[in-house]
C-alpha positions in Angstrom: 28.2 26.0 1.3 26.8 24.5 -1.9 25.0 21.1 -1.8 27.6 19.7 -4.2 30.3 20.5 -1.7 28.4 19.0 1.2 27.9 16.0 -1.0 31.7 15.5 -1.3 31.8 15.4 2.5 28.9 13.0 2.6 30.8 10.6 0.3 33.7 10.5 2.7 31.3 9.8 5.7 29.8 6.6 7.0 26.3 8.0 6.6 24.1 10.5 8.3 22.2 10.6 11.6 19.9 13.0 13.4 20.2 11.3 16.8 23.4 11.5 18.9 22.3 8.5 20.9 22.8 6.3 17.8 25.8 8.1 16.2 28.6 6.1 14.6 32.1 7.2 13.9 32.5 9.6 10.9 28.8 10.1 10.4 27.4 13.5 9.5 25.1 14.8 12.2 22.1 16.9 11.1 20.8 19.1 13.8 17.0 18.9 13.3 14.6 21.1 15.2 11.1 20.2 16.2 8.3 21.6 18.3 9.8 20.2 21.5 13.5 19.8 20.8 16.5 21.6 19.3 19.1 19.4 17.6 21.6 22.2 17.5 22.2 21.8 21.2 23.6 18.4 20.6 26.2 19.4 17.9 29.1 19.5 20.3 28.1 16.1 21.7 28.0 14.6 18.2 31.5 15.7 17.5 32.7 14.3 20.9 31.2 11.0 19.9 33.1 10.9 16.6 31.0 12.7 14.0 32.8 13.7 10.9 31.0 17.0 10.8 27.8 18.6 12.1 25.2 20.6 10.1 23.5 23.2 12.1 21.2 26.2 11.5 21.8 28.3 14.6 25.0 30.3 14.7 25.5 30.2 18.5 26.2 26.5 18.3 29.0 26.9 15.8 32.1 25.0 16.9 34.8 25.3 14.3 35.2 25.4 10.5 36.5 21.9 10.3 33.7 20.2 12.2 30.7 22.5 11.6 28.7 23.6 8.6 26.2 26.4 9.2 23.2 26.5 6.9 19.9 28.4 6.8 17.8 25.3 7.5 19.1 21.9 8.4 16.0 20.0 7.3 16.0 21.7 3.9 19.7 20.9 3.5 19.0 17.3 4.4 16.3 17.1 1.7 18.4 18.8 -0.9 21.3 16.5 -0.2 19.1 13.5 -0.5 17.7 14.6 -3.8 21.2 15.3 -5.1 22.2 11.8 -4.1 19.1 10.3 -5.7 20.1 12.0 -9.0 23.4 10.1 -9.1 21.6 6.7 -9.5 19.7 5.5 -12.5 17.8 2.7 -10.7 14.1 1.9 -10.2 12.7 3.9 -7.2 9.3 2.7 -6.0 7.1 5.2 -4.3 4.4 3.8 -2.1 1.5 5.7 -0.4 -2.1 5.1 0.6 -4.5 5.4 3.5 -4.2 1.8 4.7 -1.7 -0.9 4.1 1.2 1.1 2.7 3.7 -0.1 5.4 2.7 -3.8 5.1 2.7 -3.5 1.3 6.1 -1.9 1.4 7.4 -4.7 3.7 5.9 -7.4 1.4 7.3 -5.8 -1.8 10.7 -5.6 -0.3 10.5 -9.3 0.8 9.6 -10.2 -2.8 12.1 -8.0 -4.7 15.1 -8.8 -2.5 14.8 -12.4 -3.7 16.6 -11.2 -6.9 17.8 -7.7 -6.3 19.8 -5.7 -3.7 17.3 -3.3 -2.2 17.1 -0.5 0.3 13.7 0.4 1.7 12.0 2.6 4.3 12.6 1.2 7.7 9.7 1.3 10.2 7.6 4.3 9.6 10.2 6.8 8.4 7.9 8.1 5.6 7.8 11.8 6.1 9.9 14.9 5.1 12.8 13.7 7.3 12.4 9.9 7.0 12.3 9.9 3.2 15.6 11.8 2.8 17.3 9.5 5.4 16.2 6.4 3.4 17.4 7.9 0.1 20.8 8.6 1.6 21.2 4.9 2.3 21.3 4.2 -1.5 24.8 3.0 -2.4 26.6 1.5 -5.4 25.3 -1.9 -4.6 21.6 -0.8 -4.5 19.6 -2.1 -7.5 16.1 -1.0 -6.4 14.9 1.5 -3.7 11.5 1.2 -2.1 10.3 4.5 -0.5 7.2 4.8 1.6 5.5 8.2 1.6 3.1 9.3 4.3 0.9 12.4 4.3 -1.3 14.3 6.7 -1.7 17.6 4.8 -2.2 18.8 1.3 0.7 18.8 -1.3 2.9 16.5 1.0 3.1 13.6 -1.5 4.1 16.1 -4.3 6.8 17.4 -2.0 8.2 14.0 -1.2 8.0 12.9 -4.9 10.2 16.0 -5.7 12.8 14.7 -3.3 12.7 11.0 -4.1 11.8 11.2 -7.8 10.1 7.7 -8.0 9.8 6.1 -11.4 7.5 3.3 -10.2 4.5 4.0 -8.0 1.6 2.4 -6.1 -1.3 3.8 -4.0 -2.7 1.1 -1.9 -6.1 2.8 -1.4 -7.6 6.1 -0.4 -9.9 6.5 2.6 -10.7 8.7 5.6 -7.5 9.5 7.7 -5.9 12.7 8.9 -9.1 14.6 8.0 -8.0 17.3 10.5 -5.0 18.1 8.3 -6.6 17.5 4.9 -10.0 19.1 5.5 -11.9 16.7 3.3 -11.8 13.3 1.5 -11.5 15.2 -1.7 -8.3 16.8 -0.6 -7.0 13.3 0.5 -7.6 12.0 -3.0 -6.0 15.0 -4.6 -2.9 14.6 -2.3 -2.4 10.9 -2.6 -2.8 11.0 -6.4 0.0 13.5 -6.6 2.1 10.3 -6.9 0.3 9.4 -10.1 0.9 12.9 -11.5 4.6 12.7 -10.8 4.8 9.2 -12.4 2.9 10.5 -15.5 5.1 13.6 -15.9 8.2 11.4 -15.8 6.9 8.6 -18.0 7.1 6.1 -15.2 5.1 3.0 -14.3 2.3 2.5 -11.9 1.0 -0.7 -10.3 -2.8 -0.4 -9.5 -5.5 -2.3 -7.8 -7.9 -2.7 -10.7 -10.8 -3.3 -8.3 -10.5 0.2 -6.7 -12.8 2.7 -8.4 -11.2 5.8 -6.9 -7.8 4.8 -8.0 -8.9 3.9 -11.6 -10.7 7.3 -11.9 -7.4 9.1 -11.2 -4.8 7.4 -13.4 -5.2 10.1 -16.1 -2.9 9.5 -19.1 -0.3 7.2 -17.6 0.8 4.8 -20.3 2.7 2.2 -18.3 0.3 0.4 -16.1 0.3 -3.0 -14.4 -2.9 -4.2 -12.6 -3.8 -6.6 -9.9 -7.2 -7.6 -8.4 -9.9 -10.2 -8.6 -10.8 -10.0 -12.3 -9.4 -8.9 -15.7 -5.9 -8.0 -14.6 -2.8 -8.2 -16.7 -0.3 -9.3 -14.0 -2.0 -10.8 -11.0 -5.4 -12.2 -10.3 -6.3 -13.1 -6.7 -9.2 -15.3 -5.5 -10.8 -16.9 -2.4 -9.1 -15.1 0.5 -9.7 -16.9 3.8 -8.4 -15.8 7.2 -8.6 -18.0 10.3 -6.6 -16.4 11.6 -3.9 -16.3 8.9 -4.6 -15.2 5.4 -4.7 -17.8 2.6 -5.5 -17.1 -1.0 -5.1 -18.3 -4.5 -3.2 -16.4 -7.2 -3.7 -17.0 -10.9 -0.5 -16.4 -12.9 -0.6 -17.2 -16.6 -3.5 -19.7 -16.0 -1.4 -21.4 -13.2 -3.1 -21.5 -9.8 -0.7 -20.8 -6.9 -1.8 -21.3 -3.3 -0.3 -18.7 -0.8 -0.4 -19.3 2.9 0.8 -16.1 4.7 1.6 -15.2 8.3 -0.6 -12.1 8.0 -3.9 -12.0 9.9 -7.0 -10.7 8.2 -8.6 -10.6 4.7 -7.8 -6.9 4.6 -4.2 -8.0 3.7 -5.5 -9.6 0.5 -4.7 -6.7 -1.8 -1.4 -6.0 0.0 -0.3 -9.5 -0.9 -1.5 -9.2 -4.5 0.3 -5.9 -4.9 3.6 -7.5 -3.8 3.1 -10.4 -6.1 2.4 -8.0 -9.0 5.7 -6.1 -8.3 7.5 -9.4 -8.3 6.1 -10.2 -11.8 6.9 -6.6 -13.0 10.6 -7.2 -12.0 10.7 -10.7 -13.5 11.0 -12.6 -10.3 10.1 -16.3 -10.6 6.7 -17.2 -9.2 8.1 -19.8 -6.8 10.5 -17.2 -5.3 7.6 -14.7 -4.9 5.5 -17.4 -3.2 8.4 -18.2 -0.8 8.8 -14.5 0.1 5.1 -14.0 0.8 4.8 -17.1 2.8 7.9 -16.5 5.0 7.3 -12.8 5.8 6.3 -12.4 9.4 5.1 -9.0 10.7 6.7 -7.7 13.9 5.7 -4.1 13.8 2.3 -4.1 15.6 0.6 -4.5 12.3 -1.5 -7.7 12.0 0.9 -9.3 14.4 -0.2 -12.4 16.2 1.4 -13.0 19.6 0.7 -15.8 22.1 1.2 -14.9 25.7 1.0 -17.2 28.8 -2.7 -16.5 29.1 -4.1 -15.3 25.7 -3.6 -14.9 22.0 -3.2 -11.3 20.9 -3.9 -9.8 17.5 -1.9 -6.6 17.7 -2.8 -3.9 15.2 -2.0 -0.9 17.2 0.4 1.2 15.1 -2.4 3.3 13.5 -6.1 3.5 13.1 -8.7 5.2 10.9 -12.3 4.4 10.1 -11.5 2.0 7.3 -8.8 0.0 9.0 -10.9 -0.1 12.3 -13.9 -1.5 10.5 -11.7 -4.0 8.6 -10.1 -5.2 11.9 -13.5 -5.6 13.7 -15.0 -7.4 10.7 -12.0 -9.7 10.6 -12.3 -10.6 14.3 -16.0 -11.3 13.8 -15.3 -13.8 11.1 -12.4 -15.6 12.8 -13.6 -19.0 14.2 -12.2 -18.7 17.8 -13.8 -18.6 21.2 -13.7 -15.9 23.8 -13.2 -12.9 21.5 -12.2 -9.6 23.2 -12.0 -6.2 21.6 -9.6 -3.5 23.0 -10.2 -0.5 20.8 -8.4 2.9 21.1 -9.4 6.3 19.7 -8.8 7.1 16.0 -6.9 10.3 16.1 -6.6 13.2 13.6 -10.1 12.8 12.2 -11.1 16.5 12.8 -14.8 17.4 12.3 -15.8 13.8 11.5 -14.2 12.3 14.6 -17.2 11.9 17.0 -19.5 10.6 14.3 -16.9 8.0 13.1 -16.4 6.8 16.7 -20.1 6.5 17.2 -20.3 4.4 14.0 -17.7 2.0 15.5 -19.6 1.7 18.7 -22.8 1.0 16.8 -21.0 -1.7 14.7 -19.6 -3.4 17.8 -23.1 -3.5 19.3 -24.6 -4.7 16.1 -22.1 -7.6 15.8 -22.9 -8.5 19.5 -19.4 -8.5 20.8 -19.6 -9.2 24.6 -16.2 -8.3 25.9 -15.2 -4.8 24.7 -12.9 -2.2 26.2 -12.9 1.3 24.7 -9.8 3.4 25.4 -9.3 7.2 24.9 -10.9 10.6 25.5 -13.1 10.5 22.4 -14.7 7.1 23.1 -15.1 8.0 26.8 -16.9 11.2 25.8 -19.4 9.7 23.3 -20.0 6.3 24.8 -23.6 6.0 25.9 -23.8 2.2 25.7 -23.0 -0.3 28.4 -19.5 -0.9 26.9 -16.6 -0.4 29.3 -14.6 2.7 28.6 -11.4 4.1 29.9 -9.9 7.6 29.6 -6.4 6.3 28.8 -4.2 3.2 28.7 -3.1 3.7 32.3 -6.7 3.5 33.5 -7.2 0.3 31.5 -4.0 -1.2 33.0 -5.3 -0.5 36.5 -8.5 -2.4 35.6 -6.6 -5.3 34.0 -4.4 -5.7 37.1 -7.6 -6.3 39.2 -9.6 -8.1 36.5 -7.1 -10.2 34.4 -8.2 -11.5 31.0 -7.4 -15.2 30.4 -8.0 -17.8 27.7 -9.1 -15.2 25.1 -8.4 -14.1 21.6 -7.9 -10.3 21.9 -7.8 -7.7 19.1 -5.8 -4.6 20.1 -6.5 -1.8 17.7 -6.0 2.0 17.9 -4.1 5.0 16.9 -0.4 5.1 17.8 -1.0 8.0 20.1 -3.2 5.9 22.5 -0.2 3.7 23.2 -2.1 0.4 23.4 1.1 -1.5 23.2 1.6 -0.7 26.9 -1.1 -3.1 27.8 0.4 -6.1 26.1 2.4 -7.3 29.2 -0.8 -7.3 31.2 -2.5 -9.7 28.9 
């Protein structure tokens, strides 16, 4: 069946889903296959729960011609459908990628832009070859701007996602060491991330760039439409004097007018994320007072720079992801915060490949150099290389057993690690 024919069915549906646990009446169910699951097995269940139709790629799960569409590859069909849908809308589509800060920046940009426009944006971390199509298929006739986050852990992935989403506005938050195992080298990371710039250039689009970032500036090529933000000599947003104790405060200079911003974000490392969002607000002609309101009222709740007070402690939860850059930033930030009884609970940084052990050693050396007294290292990598007197635990479960016998109280605790370490499981014990 042609994509145009599937699209006609899509227009009659209430949307798409890949999860029968969340299915709604008259949705289209896409049977997605992964390493440990086969979505085709749930096609019958989807229909029983009220699906309009199911799209499968294994013939033995075919049910009937009215309720089942058999395709060669369900994921590819989802991607083609999303691209076809994208082509029906002549609206700004913002592509966001980067090593650190892309999700927070995406959330801030959406908070700012929705002050004036009807937006759809990437929910949570749905930023891959399945999440991007799902987000695009949420665009409707009321949508004025779409904000699409794009993640990557191997070469050519950003180019691939751009070909689906076709963004005409783009931002790379920064480029650093992450997913080295998949990319092979920092050079390949730079090449992959800047595929967004190449796409924007080929389509005569617009980029918003951190003018203080040398790597990004070296890769903008011949893009004509550029708006910049940073500390000096920027045409749309100048930021100054970031202070975080623990919440980030900064000054923004907008047309020689100084604007004080007090955020609910913890850490100076969010400084450029805030500037990026302010810059997007100016690009889309949103009044400065509305931008300020959006930035000051955004509260993170996704384990990214999230401050949580428990019965016994104050927690700084930054446990959704970790790489050398973000880990160093988080530790530096805790060091600078003026609070008593600081505690570090640090989890492994995953997917670093050949540089993994060395980068973990660097983190241990930094912790020792800064003279943190209460430190808990969690994960197989830290456990293997730790030769210091810092406490280490093979996994979160082992740490929980320790905390049950040795509770932490009256402390300010940073929780930072890769998602795979599952440090969020310790929160209820703190």
